[in-house]
N, C-alpha and C positions, 0 to 999 in steps of 0.2 A: 192140822190145818195146812201145814206146808206140804204134807204128802198129798192132800187132796188137790192142792193147786198144781203140784207137779204131775199128777196123773191126768190132768186135762190135756186135750189135744193141743198141739203147738199152734194150730191155726187160730185158736181162740184168742191167743195173745197178739195176733197180727191184725185184729179188727180195727184197732185204733190207727194203724198205719195204712197209707194208700197203696193198693196192690199195683205191681208193675205191669206193663203191657204183656210180658211173657206169662205172668201168673194168670192174667185175665184170659189170654188165649187158651191156656191149659184147662181152666175151668169151663170154658165154652166147649172144648173137646169132650170133657166128661159128660156134659149135658147132652151133647149130640149123640154120644154112644147109647144113651137110654131111649132114643127116639126111634120111630120106624125107619125103614130103609129109604123111602121116598123123601122123608124130611131130612134124613141124614145127608142125602146127596145135595139138597139145597143148602143145608147148613154148612156142608163142606166147602161149597163155592164161596159162601159168605166168609167162612173162616180164612180161606185163602186170600180173599180181598183184604180182610182185616190184617192178615199177616203182612201183605204187601204194603198197606198203609202205614203200619207201625214200623215197617222196615225202611221207609223213605228217609234218606239222610237230610240234614238241615239245608245243605247247599241246593238240593233239588227243590226243597220247599220255597226257598227264596227265589229260585228261577221261575217256579210256577207263579209266584206272586208278581214277578216282573211281567211275565207273559200275559197274565189274566187281567192285571190292573194297570200297571204303569204304562205299558206300550199302548193299549187302547186309549188311555187318557192322553198320552203324548200325541197320538194320531188325531184325536179329537181337537186338541189344542192347535195343532198345525192346520187342520181343516178350518178352524175358526179364524186363524190368522189369514189364511188364503181368502176366506170369505170377506173379511173386513177390508183387505187390500185389493180384492179382485175387481171391484167396480170402479176403481180409479183410473186404470190404464186401459186403453183400447189400442189394438195393434192390427195392422194389415200388411200383407206383402203385395197387395194389388195397388202398387204405387210406382210412378215413373217420373224421371226427370223431364222437365219441359223447358223450352226456350222459344223465344219469338223467332219465327221463320219468316224472313223478309224476302219476297220474290222481287228481284231486280228486273224491271222491264224497261224497254226503250220508249222514249217519248217522241222520237222521229223515226222514220223508215230509212234504212240504208244497209249497206254491206259492212260487215265487221272488218276493220282495217288492222287493228292490233289488239292482242290480249296481253295485258301487262301483269297478270297474276297467275299463280299455279293452282292446281286443284288442291282443295283442303288447306289453303294458305290463310293464315290469320291476317286480317286487314284492319286498319284504323278508319274512323269516320272521316269521310272526305277523300280517301285515297282513290286514285284513278284505277279503274278496273279494266276497261277496254274502250276502244274508240271506234266510231263509224267513219266511213269515207266522207270527208267534209266538202268535196268538190262542188256538189250541187248546192249546198247551203252557202258556200262562198259566193257563188254566182248570184243567188237570190239576195244576199246581202249587198252586193254591188248594185244590183238593180234597184233595191230599196234606197240606197244612197243617191243614185241618179234621180230617182223620182222625187226625193226630198229637195234636191238641188233645183229641179225643174219647178217645183212649187214655189220655192223662194224666188226664183227668177220671175215667174208669172205675177206673184204678188208685188214684187218690186216694180214691175212694169205697170201694174194697175195703179200703184201709188203715183208713179210718174205721169201717167195719163190723167190722173185726177188733178195733178198740178197744172197740166196743160189746159184742162177744161176751166180751171180757175182763171187762168190768163185769158182764155177766150171769152169767158163771162165778163171779165173786166173790160175787154175791148168792145164787146157787144153793148154793154151798158153805156160806154162812151159814145158809141155810134147811135144809140137810141136817144141820148141827150142831144146830140147834134141834129139828128133827124127831126126831133120835136122843134128845135129852134128854126130849122129850115121850113118846117110846116107852118110855124107861126108867121114867119116872114112872108111866105107865099099867100097865106090867108090875108094879111094886111094889104099886100100888093093887089091881090085879087079883089079886095073890097074897094080899092081906088081905081080898079080897072087898069093897073099898071102891068099886069102879067096875065098870061092866058090861063084858062081853066085846066089845060093839060099839065102845066107846070105845077099847079096846086095839087092835082091828082097824083103826080109823081112824088111830090113831097109827102103826101099822106101815105102813099104806098111804101115809101122808104121807111117811114116811121113804123108802120105796121110790120114790115119785114124785120126790122131791128128788134121789135118786141117779141116776135115769134122766134127769132134766133136765140134770144136770151132764154126763152122758155125751153127750147130744144137743148141748149147747153145745160140748163139746170136739170133737165130730165136725165141727160147722160151722166151728170155728176151724181145724181141719186142712184143710178144703176151701178156706177163704180163704187160708191159707198156701200151698197148692198153686197157687191162682190168682195169688198174688203172686210165684210162682217162688222160694220160699225163705223168705218171711216179710216182715212189714211193715218190718223194719229194713233190708231191701235197697233200694238206690237205684232210683228209677224208670227211670233211664237204662240199667240193666242188665236190665230186664225184656224178654223176647222180643217182646211186643206193641209195646212202645215202639221197640225196634230195627227191627222190621218197618215200622212206620209212618214212622220216620225214614228208612229206606232208600227207601221209596216217595217221600218228599219229596225226597230227594237225587236220585233218578232223574228226577223231574219237573223239578227245577232243571237237571239235566244235559241233558235233552232240550231245555229252553228255551234253554240256552246253545249247543246244537248247531245251532240255527237260524241262528247267525252262523258262516259258513264262512270259515276263515282259511288263509293259506299256511303249509304245513309247513316249507318250505325256501325260500331265495331263488332267484329265477329269473324266467322270462318266461311269462305266462299266454296261453293260446290256446283257441279253441273255447268261448267263454263261453256260458252259458245266457241265455235271454230272460226278461224280466220277465213274471210270471204263469204261467210254464211250471211244470207240476207234476212234481216229482221224487220218485220212490219211494226208499225206503231202499236204499243201495248203488249207486244210479245214478251213473255217471260224469258229473259236471257240467261239468268243464273239464280241460284238460291244463296241467301246470306243468313247463316244461323247466328243469332246474337249470343254473345258469350258474357256479356256484362252482368246480367241479372237473371240467372236461371231460377226456376222454382220447381217444386215437387207437387204433382197431382196425385192424391191418394183417394181411392174409391172405397169408402167405408160402407158396410151394410147399414141398412136403415135402423137396425137395433143399436148400432154403435154410436150414433150421432145424438142420442137422447140428451146428453149433457154437454155436447160439443158446441163451441162458439168461437168467434174470432178472438185472438189474443192468447190462446192457451199454448203452453210450451210443448215443443215436439222434439223427439229424438229420431234421427234418420240414419239408416245404414244403407249404403249403396252396394249392390252385389259385386260390382267391379272392384271396390275397395273395402273388403269386409273388416279390416282392422282399423278403419277410421270412422269416427262418429261425427255427424253433422248435427247442429241444433238449429231450431227455427221456431216459428210461431204460426198458428193457424191464421191465414189471411182472410179467407172467406169460404162460405159454403155455397154450392150451386143451388139456384132456386128450384131445380128439378132434378130428378134422377137421370142417369145416363140414357135410359130407355126413352125418355121423353124427347131427347134431342137426336135420336137415331133417324136415319133416312126414312125408314118404314116403322113408325111407332107400333107398339103392341095393341091389338084390338081385343081387349079383354071381354067385350060384350058379345062376341061372336064365338060359336063353336064350343068345344069343351075347354073349360077354364082350369088351369093349373097354377096355383100360387107359387111365385118365384120371389125369393128375397131380392129386393132391389138394392142398388148401390148408388150412393150420392157422392159426386166428385167434390173433394175438399182441396182447396189451393193452400199450399204451405210455403211461406216465405222463408228462405234460408238466411241465417244470420251471417254477416260478413266474417270471413275467415281467410286471412292471407296465406296460411299454411295448408289450406285444403287442396287436395288433388284436383286437377281440371275435370269438370263435368261435361258430359255430352248428352244431347237431347235423346230421350228414349231409353236411358239406362234404367234397369229395374232397381227398386228400392224397397226397404222395409221400414214402416213408419209406426212410431208409438207415441200416442197423444196422452198427456197427463190432463185428465178432465177435472182434477182437483175435487172429485166427488167420491166420498167414502161410504161404504155400506155400514149400517148401524145395527147393533144388537137388537134394537126394538123391532126391526123388521122381521126377526125370527119369531117373535111373539106378538102377532097383530092384535090380540085381544087383551 
């Protein structure tokens, strides 16, 4: 029994154990040797591939696992994160610093006498910028003062004449009373034939003349009251002639004061006039760029303003100061695109139409920052608005 077992091939005792890769490759070669030549060539290539696969070391297998599974998974995760965060922030570099530009113009005509500031100098509100020649306006002021004095004199004379007429009226009334008494005496005497008819007629005529004189004086007094705009008891300051003359004087003083041109707001002056240059009323003499409250105007595409509204936080970078960050808030959105406010708006209903993405101006208010560098109107900026709107996974699977 032992001999029989010992005479068996050694391979029979290895059935219970798993063959090694080398043994399997050797068995495959033996099978290939019994096949035709064409099949042998194909199997030879297969065997070479199997030999290469069985010869891959463990480190390369782990590397293959990383390249085929882990890296694609990581890239997918990064893409998902970018998707979830991508809809929150909108950015544009079509943004510029803006400031109020105040054109300083003259309110009176005249030649420039003095320029008291320099080009690009910072000025405060109320600071004197330049003056016009005041000679003409000083003369006009003197004329207005003389006119006012003449009006006061005339009105005072009218009041005095009214007083004279009152005295004359009192005298005329006294004369009328006396004339009536005389007429009555002459009438009694004429009834007794103690006087002539001519004396009676003279008495009657005297009475009539006294009455007419009273009426004339009363008419003159009424005219004087009308000229005094109500009567002598009314103050001169309330008379229309006095008010008119006073207004002319105030206008002359105002025009004289307007020869001194001052800054309306704090800022920087530019384009100054020259000494002896003649400026007409309303002529722009210089430009004043306000520096107190600049803002940023960002022109976002129409696709970027979907979730944009006033009050959203903003991060701003100015090209002139790339290492400094400004913060601000969305102040307002323009009611129309920039093309709607252009001098020649687009006529999309005529000719061949090409769709162009429009931009909407957005005004951004800068937060106060005492340490910020000085800003100048027109500087380029890059603006990023936090819309506080996040993409959701549900949007990837709409059904």
